[in-house]
C-alpha positions as CSV (number, residue, x, y, z in Angstrom):
1,M,-50.0,21.8,26.8
2,S,-53.3,21.4,28.6
3,E,-56.5,20.7,27.2
4,Q,-57.3,22.8,24.1
5,K,-60.3,25.0,25.1
6,I,-63.5,25.3,22.4
7,F,-65.7,28.3,22.5
8,F,-68.8,29.1,20.6
9,S,-69.8,32.3,22.3
10,K,-67.8,35.8,21.8
11,D,-68.7,36.2,25.4
12,N,-67.4,33.5,26.7
13,L,-64.2,34.0,24.4
14,I,-63.7,37.4,25.6
15,R,-64.0,36.0,29.3
16,Y,-61.2,33.8,28.9
17,V,-58.7,36.5,26.7
18,K,-59.4,38.6,30.2
19,T,-57.9,35.8,32.5
20,F,-54.6,37.0,30.6
21,S,-54.7,40.2,31.6
22,P,-52.7,40.9,28.3
23,A,-51.2,44.4,28.0
24,Q,-51.0,44.3,23.8
25,I,-52.6,41.4,21.8
26,F,-51.2,40.6,18.4
27,I,-53.6,40.0,16.0
28,V,-53.3,38.0,13.2
29,H,-56.1,39.1,10.7
30,G,-57.1,39.4,7.1
31,R,-59.3,42.2,5.0
32,T,-62.5,40.7,6.3
33,F,-61.9,41.2,10.0
34,S,-63.5,44.9,9.9
35,R,-67.2,43.4,9.1
36,L,-66.8,40.6,12.0
37,S,-68.3,41.0,15.2
38,V,-65.5,39.5,16.6
39,A,-63.8,43.0,15.8
40,E,-65.7,44.6,18.3
41,A,-65.8,42.0,20.6
42,L,-62.0,42.4,20.7
43,S,-61.8,46.6,20.6
44,D,-61.7,47.0,24.3
45,F,-58.2,45.2,24.0
46,R,-54.8,47.2,23.6
47,A,-53.9,45.5,19.9
48,V,-51.5,45.5,17.4
49,H,-52.9,44.5,13.9
50,F,-50.8,42.4,11.2
51,T,-52.3,41.7,7.9
52,D,-48.4,41.9,5.9
53,F,-49.6,38.4,4.2
54,K,-51.4,37.3,1.4
55,P,-52.7,33.6,0.5
56,N,-50.2,30.7,0.9
57,P,-47.7,33.0,2.8
58,L,-44.2,33.8,2.1
59,F,-41.9,33.3,5.0
60,E,-41.0,36.9,4.7
61,S,-44.0,37.2,6.0
62,V,-43.6,35.6,9.2
63,E,-40.2,37.6,9.6
64,A,-42.2,40.5,9.7
65,G,-45.2,39.2,12.0
66,V,-41.8,38.3,14.4
67,K,-40.3,42.0,14.1
68,A,-43.5,43.5,14.9
69,F,-44.5,41.2,18.0
70,R,-41.3,42.0,19.5
71,E,-41.5,45.8,18.9
72,N,-44.7,46.0,20.3
73,A,-44.1,44.0,23.2
74,C,-47.2,41.6,22.4
75,D,-47.9,39.4,25.2
76,L,-50.8,37.5,23.3
77,I,-51.8,36.2,20.0
78,I,-54.8,35.8,18.0
79,A,-55.5,35.0,15.0
80,V,-58.6,35.4,12.7
81,G,-59.1,34.1,9.5
82,G,-58.6,31.5,7.2
83,G,-55.4,28.9,7.4
84,S,-53.1,31.6,5.8
85,A,-53.5,33.7,9.1
86,L,-53.3,31.0,11.6
87,D,-50.1,29.5,9.9
88,V,-48.4,32.9,10.2
89,A,-50.0,33.5,14.1
90,K,-48.5,29.8,14.9
91,C,-45.1,30.6,13.2
92,V,-44.9,34.1,15.1
93,K,-45.3,32.2,18.2
94,L,-43.0,29.9,16.9
95,Y,-40.1,31.8,16.6
96,A,-41.2,35.1,18.6
97,D,-42.2,33.4,22.3
98,R,-43.4,29.5,22.1
99,D,-44.7,30.2,25.6
100,I,-47.2,32.7,24.3
101,P,-51.0,32.4,24.4
102,L,-52.5,31.6,21.1
103,I,-55.6,31.6,20.2
104,A,-57.5,30.5,17.2
105,I,-60.9,32.1,15.4
106,P,-61.0,29.9,12.3
107,T,-63.2,31.8,9.3
108,T,-63.5,29.2,7.0
109,A,-64.9,25.5,7.4
110,G,-61.9,24.2,5.7
111,T,-57.8,24.2,6.9
112,G,-58.4,23.0,10.4
113,S,-55.1,24.6,11.3
114,E,-56.7,25.0,14.5
115,A,-56.2,22.0,15.1
116,T,-53.1,20.9,14.5
117,R,-49.2,21.4,15.2
118,F,-48.7,22.5,11.3
119,A,-48.1,25.5,9.6
120,V,-47.1,26.0,6.1
121,V,-45.4,29.2,4.2
122,Y,-43.2,29.5,1.0
123,K,-39.8,30.5,0.8
124,D,-38.3,31.6,-3.0
125,G,-41.2,29.3,-4.8
126,E,-41.1,26.8,-2.1
127,K,-43.3,25.2,0.0
128,Q,-41.7,25.2,3.3
129,S,-43.7,22.6,6.4
130,I,-43.1,23.8,10.0
131,T,-44.1,21.2,12.8
132,D,-44.0,21.8,16.5
133,A,-46.5,21.0,18.9
134,C,-46.2,24.9,20.7
135,M,-47.9,26.2,17.5
136,I,-51.4,24.2,18.5
137,P,-53.6,26.8,19.5
138,N,-54.3,27.0,23.1
139,A,-58.3,28.0,22.6
140,I,-60.6,28.4,19.5
141,L,-63.8,30.3,19.3
142,F,-66.1,28.6,16.1
143,D,-68.4,30.9,15.1
144,A,-70.6,30.6,11.8
145,E,-71.3,34.7,10.9
146,P,-67.7,34.8,8.6
147,L,-69.3,31.8,6.7
148,K,-72.0,34.0,5.7
149,I,-69.6,36.3,3.8
150,L,-67.3,33.7,2.4
151,P,-67.2,33.6,-1.6
152,A,-68.3,30.6,-3.5
153,Y,-65.1,29.5,-4.3
154,Q,-63.5,29.7,-0.9
155,R,-66.4,28.0,0.4
156,K,-65.3,25.0,-2.0
157,A,-62.1,25.4,-1.6
158,T,-61.7,25.5,1.9
159,L,-64.1,22.4,2.5
160,L,-62.4,20.6,0.0
161,D,-59.4,21.2,1.8
162,A,-61.0,19.4,5.1
163,F,-62.5,16.7,2.8
164,S,-59.3,16.0,1.5
165,H,-57.2,16.3,5.3
166,A,-60.3,13.7,6.2
167,A,-60.0,11.4,3.4
168,E,-55.8,11.7,3.5
169,S,-55.5,10.6,7.1
170,Y,-58.2,7.8,6.8
171,W,-55.8,6.4,4.0
172,S,-52.6,7.1,5.8
173,I,-50.2,4.4,6.9
174,K,-49.6,6.1,10.0
175,A,-53.3,6.2,10.5
176,T,-54.5,5.0,14.2
177,E,-57.5,3.9,16.1
178,A,-58.5,7.8,17.0
179,S,-57.3,9.2,13.7
180,R,-59.9,7.4,11.9
181,A,-62.6,8.3,14.3
182,F,-61.8,11.8,13.8
183,A,-61.9,11.3,10.1
184,V,-64.8,9.6,9.6
185,E,-66.9,11.6,11.5
186,A,-65.3,14.8,10.2
187,L,-66.2,13.1,6.3
188,R,-70.1,11.8,7.7
189,I,-70.7,15.9,8.6
190,I,-68.8,16.8,5.2
191,V,-70.9,14.6,2.5
192,S,-74.4,15.4,4.4
193,L,-73.8,19.1,3.9
194,Q,-71.7,20.1,1.3
195,A,-74.3,19.9,-1.6
196,D,-76.5,22.5,0.6
197,Y,-72.8,24.4,1.6
198,F,-71.7,24.8,-1.9
199,S,-74.9,26.4,-2.5
200,G,-75.5,28.5,0.3
201,R,-78.2,27.1,1.6
202,T,-77.1,26.2,5.1
203,G,-77.9,28.3,8.3
204,D,-75.8,28.8,11.2
205,A,-76.3,25.2,13.0
206,E,-75.0,23.4,10.0
207,N,-72.6,25.8,9.1
208,L,-71.5,25.1,12.8
209,S,-71.5,21.8,12.2
210,L,-69.1,21.9,9.2
211,M,-66.6,24.0,11.1
212,Y,-66.2,21.8,13.4
213,A,-65.7,18.8,10.7
214,A,-62.7,20.4,9.6
215,Y,-61.2,20.7,13.0
216,L,-62.1,17.0,13.4
217,A,-60.2,16.6,10.2
218,G,-57.5,18.8,11.5
219,K,-57.1,16.7,14.8
220,A,-57.1,13.5,12.3
221,I,-53.9,14.4,10.3
222,N,-52.4,16.1,13.5
223,I,-52.0,12.0,14.2
224,S,-51.4,10.3,10.7
225,E,-50.3,13.4,8.6
226,T,-51.5,13.8,5.1
227,T,-50.5,12.1,2.1
228,A,-49.7,12.2,-1.5
229,G,-52.6,14.3,-2.5
230,H,-51.2,16.9,-0.4
231,A,-47.6,16.1,-1.6
232,M,-49.0,16.7,-5.0
233,S,-50.6,19.7,-4.6
234,Y,-48.6,22.3,-2.9
235,K,-46.7,23.0,-6.4
236,L,-50.1,23.5,-8.5
237,T,-50.9,26.2,-5.8
238,S,-47.4,28.2,-6.3
239,L,-47.4,27.6,-10.0
240,F,-51.0,28.5,-10.7
241,G,-52.5,29.8,-7.8
242,I,-55.3,28.1,-6.8
243,S,-56.7,27.4,-3.7
244,H,-54.3,25.0,-1.6
245,G,-57.6,22.9,-0.7
246,H,-58.7,23.4,-4.6
247,A,-55.1,21.8,-5.3
248,A,-55.9,19.1,-3.0
249,A,-58.9,18.0,-4.0
250,L,-57.8,17.8,-7.7
251,C,-54.8,15.5,-6.6
252,N,-56.8,13.7,-4.5
253,A,-59.5,12.8,-7.3
254,G,-56.7,11.2,-9.6
255,L,-55.1,9.4,-6.7
256,W,-59.1,8.1,-5.6
257,R,-58.8,6.8,-9.0
258,F,-55.9,5.4,-9.2
259,M,-56.4,3.9,-5.6
260,Q,-59.8,1.8,-6.8
261,G,-59.4,-1.6,-5.7
262,S,-57.2,-0.6,-2.3
263,A,-59.1,-1.7,0.9
264,A,-58.8,1.9,1.8
265,V,-61.1,3.2,-1.1
266,K,-63.6,0.0,-0.1
267,E,-63.8,1.2,3.5
268,L,-64.2,5.0,2.7
269,S,-66.4,3.9,-0.1
270,A,-68.9,1.6,2.4
271,I,-68.7,5.3,4.4
272,I,-69.2,8.2,1.8
273,G,-70.2,6.2,-1.4
274,E,-68.1,5.2,-4.5
275,K,-69.1,8.5,-6.2
276,T,-68.2,11.3,-3.4
277,F,-65.2,12.4,-5.0
278,R,-66.4,12.7,-8.5
279,R,-69.5,14.4,-6.8
280,L,-67.7,17.7,-5.1
281,L,-65.6,18.1,-8.4
282,T,-67.2,18.2,-11.5
283,D,-68.0,22.0,-10.7
284,G,-67.1,24.4,-13.3
285,E,-65.9,26.6,-10.8
286,L,-63.3,23.9,-10.1
287,I,-62.6,21.9,-13.2
288,Y,-61.3,23.7,-15.7
289,P,-57.6,23.5,-18.1
290,L,-55.0,24.9,-15.4
291,K,-52.3,24.9,-19.1
292,D,-52.9,25.4,-22.2
293,A,-52.4,21.8,-23.4
294,T,-50.8,22.9,-27.1
295,A,-48.7,24.9,-25.6
296,A,-44.9,25.0,-26.5
297,D,-44.1,24.3,-22.5
298,F,-47.0,22.0,-21.6
299,D,-44.8,19.0,-21.3
300,S,-41.9,20.9,-19.3
301,T,-44.5,22.6,-16.7
302,L,-46.1,18.1,-16.6
303,E,-42.3,17.4,-15.9
304,L,-42.1,20.0,-13.3
305,L,-44.7,18.9,-11.3
306,T,-43.9,15.5,-11.5
307,H,-40.3,15.5,-10.2
308,S,-41.6,18.6,-7.6
309,V,-43.2,15.9,-5.4
310,N,-42.5,15.8,-1.5
311,P,-41.3,12.0,-1.5
312,V,-41.6,12.0,2.1
313,R,-45.5,12.9,2.2
314,L,-45.6,9.6,-0.5
315,K,-44.2,7.4,2.3
316,N,-47.9,7.4,4.2
317,F,-49.2,6.5,1.2
318,P,-51.1,3.0,1.4
319,V,-50.2,1.5,-1.7
320,P,-46.9,2.8,-4.2
321,L,-47.1,5.4,-6.6
322,P,-44.9,4.8,-9.6
323,E,-43.7,7.9,-11.3
324,D,-45.8,7.4,-14.6
325,V,-48.8,7.5,-12.4
326,I,-48.1,11.0,-10.6
327,R,-47.5,12.1,-14.2
328,E,-50.6,11.0,-15.6
329,I,-52.7,12.9,-13.0
330,Y,-51.1,16.3,-13.6
331,R,-51.9,15.6,-17.1
332,G,-55.4,15.1,-16.5
333,I,-55.3,18.1,-14.2
334,L,-53.7,20.3,-16.6
335,R,-56.1,19.3,-19.3
336,G,-59.2,20.0,-17.4
337,E,-60.0,16.8,-17.5
338,A,-63.5,15.8,-15.5
339,I,-63.4,13.4,-12.9
340,E,-64.9,10.0,-14.0
């Protein structure tokens, strides 16, 4: 694959799209698409709009997308949205036509999917991780406009996803000098702007910086992959319907506490400060009980979570992670215990 092209101007993106002389574009997007100026910018092209997916998309949506792509003889894919839209579009490319150009237009400062060879879909309630270098988009448009209409919860959850990517990449045993450089730059941007972003006080320049930070965090995990925080997060997402970034951050907060004294935490503490995880997560909208601790099925839910963790992802974690520690981290999450 040639080097990824990055655009900060819709006009430059449109000129790039025209170089392919597309007969019909396959546009994967969510409900906010019509409210974005990029929708008008793309309106001169013939296009099929695919919206048949939900957050944490199902594999059945990918199958429907591949069918629609083929039936309409599309020859270029554009994904406009958060991680779900990008992951669906990436999978459509993989299963329909690996050589088709793919353009990503992220609408959050979060998933970093525009930088990675990974996609996540769910089948029969279980997370399926799909990996192929062909899914890395050919080009990206970074546009701050979508962040202005992003709901507060999604602003927080998606940025926490980027934060989790960068932190996990840094301490992954697969980390390299390059991945750690991407991770550190992402963390510094996120930490410096997080408070204003969460409260809606950032402008276009700051929002673009955060989108770029999420992209850098994506580039970091594209090298190092994620670790225990993500491995522990997926069942929380499917069981309780919370955002993936929210779930990953809750897990990483518990892991951060467990890792105190490790070399990775000492290094990260020097970079971002020891209280960063606590400051990011002690928010009433993000810390709340996911399960009534007195419910009859509390223990069975706790055991289900404990035994749901993907052992492959745990291998990237820098210290041994016993089952009893995983159980206690989940217990704290289910009870909504504040991060200390």
